[in-house]
N, C-alpha and C positions, 0 to 999 in steps of 0.2 A: 424572467422565470415563468414557467408554465403555471397555470392556475390549478384549482382542484380538478380531480379526475373522477368521473362517475364511478360509483361503487355498487357492488351487488353482494348479497349474502353477508358474510362476516368480514370481508375486506372493506375497510373504510379508508379513504384517502383524505387526509386532513388539509395540510397547507402545501406550499411549494416544495416539491421534491420529497415529500414525506408520505409514505404509505404505511398505514398501521400494520403491525406485524401479525399476519395470520398465515403461517406456512403449513400448519397442520390442523386437521380437524380433531375432534375428541377421539380418545382411544378407548377401545372396548376393555371391559374387565377381563382379567385372566390371570394365569399364573405368571409370576414375575421372576426373572432370573435372580438367583441369590446373590447378594452383594453385601460386603461388610460395611460397618459404620464409617470406615475410613475411606470409602470409595469417593472419588472426586467427580463432580459433574461438569458439564460443558462450560457453564458460566464461570466457575472457579478457575478452570484451566485457562479460560480467556482472560480473566483478570491477571493471572500469573504471566500470561504472554504480554499483556500491556506493560507490565512492570519490567520485563526481562528482554523481550525481543529487540535485537540490535537494529534491525531494519526499521522497526517502528520508532525506536528512539532517535535514529538518524533523521527520519522524516519529521519528527517533532522539532529537532534543532534546525532543520531546513526551513520549517515554517517560521520559527522565531527569527531566523536570518532574513527571510523574505519580507516579513512585516517591517523591517527596518528600512525598506526602500521608501516607504511613505514619508517619514520624517526627513530622510535624506533629500527626497525630491522637493519637499516643502521648504527646506533650508535654502534652496536656490532662489526662492522668491523673497526671502527675508533679508534684512540688512546684515552687514558684517561689521565687526569692530575689531581692529587689530592694534596692538601696541608693539612698537619697535624701539629698542634702546641701543645705545652705543657708548663705549668708553675707549679712549685712545690716549696713549702716552708716547711722546716722541723725545728724541735727543738731538739737540742742535748745537754744533760746535762751529764757531766762526773765528778764523785766524785772519786778522786784518793785515793787508799789505802796507797800510799806512796808519799806524795806531794814532797818529796825531789827528787824523781826520775822522777815523772810525775805529774805536778800540775793539779788540778781540773780546769774545764772550762765549759762555756756555749756558744753554737754557734747557730745561726739561718741561716743555709745555704739555698740558693735559686738556683733553676735550671730553665732556660728558653731556649726553643729551638723550631725549626720547621724542618719539612722534606717535600720536594717536590718530588713527585713520578710520573714518566711518564711510561706508559705501552702501547705497540703496539702489538695487536694480530698478530702473524705470521702464525700460523697454528691452526685454531679452526673450524673444519668442521661443528660442531653443529651451530655455529654462522652464518656461511654462509647459511646453510639450513634454519635457522630461518628468515634470511633476504628475502630469496626467498618465504617463507611462507607469509611474510608480503605483498608482491606484490599481491598474490592471495587473501589475506584477504581484501585488499583495493578494488580489483575488486568485491569481494563478497559484500562488503558494498555498492558499487555503484549500483550493480544490485538490491540489496534489496531496496535501495532508489527509483530506477526507478520503481520497482514493487509497492512501496507505492504510487508513483505519479499516476500510472495507476489505482490503487485501489481508490484513491481519485476521479479521473475523473468518474469512474463507480459509486461510491457511491453517488457522487453529482448528476449525471444524473438520477440515480435510484430514489433518493429522490425528485428531481425536477419533474420527470414524475409521481411519486406517488402522489404528491400534485395535479398535473393536473388531474390525473385519479380520485382522490377523489372528486375534484371539479366538474368534468364531471358527476360523479355519483350523486352528490348532485343536480346539475342542471337538470339532467334527471329525478330524483325523483320529483323535484319541478314541472317540466313540466308535468309529469305524474299525479301528484296530482291535478294540475290545470285542466287538461283534464278530470280527473275522477270527479272533482267537477262539471264541466259543464255537464257531462253525468248524474250525480246524480240530478242536477237541472232539466235537461230535463226529466228524469224518473218521478220526482215528478210532473212536469207540465202535462205530459201525463197521469199520474194516476188521477190527479184532473179532467182532461177533459174526462176521461174514455177510453182513447185509449191504455192504458197499465195497467198491473196488478201491485199489490203491490210487487210482487216478483222482478220486475226490480228495484224498489226503494231499496229493501233490498240488492240486489246484488251490486248495485252501492255504497250503504252506507258501506257495508262490505269491498269492494275494497278500498274505500276512507280511512277507518280506518286503513287498512293494510298498505297503502302507507304512511299514517301519521307516523306510527311506523317506517317504513323504512327510512323516512326522518330524524328522530331523530338519527338513527344508522349512516346514511350517514354524518350527521353533526358532530357527534363524531369522525368518521373516518377521516374526513377532518381536524379537529383540531389536531388529532393525527399525521397525515402526515406532517402538518405544523411544529409541534414540532420536528419531526424527522429531517426535513430539517434545522431547527434552531440549532439543536445540532451540525451539521456539519459546518454551516456558522456563527453562532452567531447572526443572524439577523432574525427578523420576517417580512417577506415580505407581503405587503398588496395585491399585485397582481403579478402573473407571466405570461409571454407571452406564449400563447398556440401555438400549431402547426397550420399551415394553414390547413383549412378543406379539401383541395383537394390535399394534399401532396402525391407524389408517391415515394415509396421506391425502390431503385435499389437492385438487388441481389448482393451477395458477388462477388468481382472481384479480383483475378481470380475465376471463377465459378467452380473450381475443389476442392473437399473437401480434397483430399490427398495432394494437394499443401499446403493448410493451415496447415494440420497435420505435414508435413515436416518442415515448418517454425517454428511451435510451438516446435517441438522436438529439433530443432537446436538453436533457438534464443529466445525462451520464457524465461522470467526472472526467473521463478522458476527453469528451467533447468540450466540457467547460474549460479544461486546461488549454485545448487547442484554440477555442474562441478567444480567451484572454491573450494567448500568444499572437493571434492575428491582429488584435487591437494594438498590442505593443509594437508589432512590426509596422503597422500602418502609421502609427505616431512617429516611429523612427524614420520612416520615409519623409514625413513632414519636417522632422527636425533637420534632416539632411538638406532639404530645400531651404529651410530657414537660415542656414549658414550663410546664404547670400545677403541676408538682411543686416542693417546696421544695429548697433546696440547703444543704449543710452543709460548712464548711471549718474546718480547724484553722489558727489564725493566731498567730504569735509575732512580737514586735517588740523591738528593742533600739536605744537611741539615746542620744546625748550632745549637750548644748548648752552652750556657753560664752558668757557675757554679761558685758561690761565694766560698770564702775560707771555708774550713772545716778541722778541725784537724784530722778527720778520713780518709779523702781521699786526700785532697789537701790543703796545708797550705796557698797557695796564690790564689787559684781559677784559672780558665782557660776558654778560649773560643775555642771550638772545631768545625772544619768544615770538613764535610765528603762528598764524591761524589762517586757513584758507577754506573757501567753500565755493563749489561750482558744479558744472556738468561735464561729464566725460563722454565723448562721442567717439565711436569707432565704426569704420566702414571697411569691410573686406573688399579689396579690389582685385587682387590676383595672387593665388597661392600655388601656382604651378599646375593647375588643373585638379588638385586634390579634392576640392569641394564638389566639382562635377562628378568625379569618380565615386566619391562616397554617396552622392545622390543616386547614381545608377545602381550601386551596390544595394542600398537600402530599398530601392524600388523592386529589385529582383527578389530580395528576401521577403518583402511584403507579399509578392505573388506566391512565393513558395509557402508561406504560412497559410495562405488561403487553400492551397492544395492539401496541406497537412490537415486542415480542418475538415475538408471534404473527405479525406481518407479516414479520419477519426469517426465521422458520422457513418460512413459505409461500413467500417469495421464494427462499430457498435450495433448496427442493424443486423449484420450477418451473425455476430456472436449472440445477440439476443434471440434471434430466430433459432439458432442451434440449441441454446439453453432451454428455450420454451419447449422445443420438440423433445429434448432429452427428459424434461420433467413429465410431459404428457406420455411419452413412450415408457418412461420408467414406471409410472403409475399402472399402465397397462401390463407391463412385464410383471410387476409385483402381484397383480391380481391373478395373472396366469400361473405364476410360480406358487401362489397360495393354493390354487386348485391342484397344481401338479404335486405339491407336497402331500395333499390328501390322497391322490391317486398312487403316489409312490409308496406311501405307507400301506395302502390296501394291497398293492402288488407284492410288497415284501411279505405281508401276512399270508397271502395266498401261496407264494412260493415256499414259505416255510412249511405250511400245511401240506403242500404237494410233495415236498421232500420227505416229510414224515411218512406219508402214505405210499411213497415210491413212484409218483408220477412226475416228479421234478428231480433234477440232479443238483449236485452241490454248487456248480458254477452258476446256476440260475439264481440260487439264494444269494450268492456273493454279488452278482450283478445287480440284483434288486436292492441289496444293502447299499452298494456304491451309489446307485441312482438316488436313493432317499437322502443320503448324507450330502451328496452334491447339490441336490435341490435345496436343502436347508441352507447351505453355504451361499448359493446363488441368490436366494431370497433375502438373506441378510445383507449381502453386498448391494443388491438392487435398492433396498431401502436406504442404505447409507448414501449411495450415489445419487438417488433422487432428492434426498434432503439437501445434499451439498449443491446440486444443480439448482434447487429452488433458491438457495442463498445467492448463487451466482447470477441468477435471473434478476433478483432484486438489486444486486450490486450494479449490474449493467444499466439499470434504470436510475441509479443514483439514490436509491431509497433504502438500502440495507442499514439497519440500525442495531444497537445493542438489544433492543426489544425483540428483534427477530431471533437472536440467539436464545433469549429468555423463553420464547415460544417453543423453540426446539427443546430447550432444557426441560420443559414441563412434561414432555412425553418420554423422558428417561425413567428408568426404574427408580422407585423411591429408595 
């Protein structure tokens, strides 16, 4: 496992594979979107997902099953004790051909017995190698469950912000519709008093009808996103807490892309799963070669048998007791070439697992670079959209004033309104996407924890 990683500013790297959660910097004071007391936050939604999500529940059971490989492998090295019993009843009818010499008779002999067998493997290299495989299989199962936990965090955050984004879009379309309705009413008034042409009214009416259609689409998308979140958590939330309007997102820390790539290649859970799979495959190849070797066991038996009288074997019946102890040696000589074939098969699969590991490392590197760039570019886009929002508001105010004094036409005001509302929507979506990409970046490095969601949760509206 990799050791501690240098840290700067508020990021602190503690122990192996653990990065302390600092996704976001402090947020500026400002007006907060209104939310009712019943609004749920990201952490509560995540807890609901942990209890309900079927994919996560299946991963938990897969982990429980995978951990059983270790006691199963250990059992191959420990002694075994078996008890076998038998009971038998027979019917013997003898018709003598010369009763003077041997009389006829009928008998019902019974036999009852048991055997207790103890065996201790002394030399079984295949069993020892299988036990070592079990250790890596348990590690593989634990890494797979950790990956499932990170996936649940990302899926929950993605679904949560998808709902907020759809809600923002719906609100933006509603506000744009209201503003367009006002502009339509103004155009009609101006036409009635003769200060504007009918063209302004038609343009405003056309824009209003278009926005009405967009509102229907936004409403459907909002309901769809709520259903997607409900699929993960099993609950239909009336309201979710939004982001604070003036939240500032911090860049990744450390701010070196190759440092994140190195972490992902060393400790990302997909890489850990592939590494454990490589070890399992290598041990399987050794197990296949060990099939040529002999085995040696210590074996002891103890048994008793009771038999009733029988004219054919014992006239009076008998109780027999037997005890044995010794060594049992087995040497495979020839099995039709099956051992050699399995050895070649295991060797090929071992080479395949190495290529899978290399592919996992390469994929982790590419994905990490992409997520890093998405975060960096997202922060830059947010800054640009924040400035664009100010400019769009100024442009709208100027166009409204120009329309009132007659130097601007109605379509100019409508276009400025659309630009302002689109900028607001794009800014919100950029924030949601950047936060989600920050979580993905940490997940790729195998360091995403519940504390990271708690850090995001702290910048939601109270």
